[in-house]
C-alpha positions as CSV (number, residue, x, y, z in Angstrom):
1,M,-15.4,15.6,-45.3
2,S,-17.2,15.0,-48.6
3,K,-20.8,14.0,-48.5
4,V,-22.9,12.1,-51.1
5,K,-25.4,14.6,-52.2
6,V,-29.0,13.2,-53.0
7,N,-31.5,15.6,-54.5
8,V,-35.0,14.3,-54.7
9,C,-37.3,15.7,-57.4
10,M,-40.7,16.9,-55.6
11,G,-42.2,18.2,-58.8
12,T,-45.8,17.3,-59.7
13,T,-45.1,14.6,-62.2
14,C,-42.3,12.9,-60.2
15,F,-44.5,13.0,-57.0
16,V,-47.5,11.4,-58.9
17,M,-45.3,8.9,-60.4
18,G,-44.2,7.5,-57.1
19,G,-42.0,10.1,-55.9
20,S,-44.1,10.4,-52.8
21,N,-42.7,7.2,-51.7
22,L,-39.3,8.6,-51.9
23,Q,-40.0,10.7,-48.7
24,E,-39.0,7.9,-46.6
25,L,-35.4,8.4,-47.5
26,M,-35.2,11.1,-45.2
27,E,-35.7,8.6,-42.4
28,I,-33.7,5.7,-43.7
29,V,-30.5,7.7,-44.9
30,P,-29.3,9.3,-41.6
31,K,-29.9,6.0,-39.8
32,K,-27.9,4.1,-42.3
33,Y,-25.1,6.5,-43.4
34,G,-25.0,9.0,-40.8
35,D,-23.4,12.3,-41.8
36,K,-21.8,10.7,-45.2
37,V,-25.2,11.7,-46.9
38,E,-27.2,14.7,-47.6
39,V,-30.7,14.5,-48.7
40,T,-32.5,17.2,-50.1
41,G,-35.8,18.1,-52.0
42,S,-36.3,20.0,-55.0
43,P,-39.3,21.6,-56.7
44,C,-38.3,20.2,-60.0
45,L,-34.9,18.8,-61.4
46,G,-36.6,19.6,-64.8
47,L,-35.6,16.4,-66.3
48,C,-39.0,15.0,-67.5
49,S,-39.3,18.2,-69.7
50,I,-36.4,17.1,-71.6
51,N,-38.4,14.6,-73.4
52,W,-41.8,14.2,-72.0
53,E,-42.8,11.3,-74.3
54,Y,-40.2,9.1,-72.9
55,S,-40.3,10.5,-69.3
56,K,-38.9,7.9,-66.6
57,A,-40.1,9.7,-63.5
58,P,-39.6,9.8,-60.6
59,Y,-35.9,11.4,-60.8
60,V,-33.6,11.5,-58.2
61,K,-29.8,12.8,-58.4
62,V,-27.2,11.2,-56.5
63,N,-24.1,13.2,-56.8
64,D,-23.9,13.4,-60.6
65,E,-25.9,10.2,-61.5
66,T,-29.4,10.5,-62.3
67,V,-31.5,7.4,-61.1
68,V,-34.5,7.0,-63.3
69,E,-37.8,5.4,-62.2
70,A,-36.6,5.9,-58.8
71,T,-37.4,3.6,-56.1
72,V,-36.2,3.5,-52.4
73,E,-34.2,0.4,-53.3
74,K,-32.5,1.9,-56.5
75,V,-31.6,5.3,-54.8
76,L,-30.1,3.3,-51.8
77,E,-28.2,1.1,-54.4
78,A,-26.9,4.3,-56.1
79,I,-26.0,5.9,-52.6
80,D,-24.0,2.7,-51.6
81,K,-21.7,3.1,-54.7
82,E,-21.1,6.6,-54.0
83,V,-20.3,6.1,-50.3
84,E,-17.7,3.5,-51.4
85,K,-15.8,5.9,-53.6
86,L,-15.6,8.2,-50.3
87,N,-13.9,5.3,-48.2
């Protein structure tokens, strides 16, 4: 069975810019999606280093989609879209 893969950047910049709030995804996702979604944390996705001046941290990858200025709500919306593709 395919799963939606969610990778939360826990690097310093993302963590300081609001990524610390994204830790609640670890509790929300299993309750809402069961085993359809896998959430992991990454020490750094390296996305803010691409263009530091215009950084949109925090970042989360949902499959191949990058969620910029990520919030729990934005990430859940991205997950919903990917879960629909599985059905």
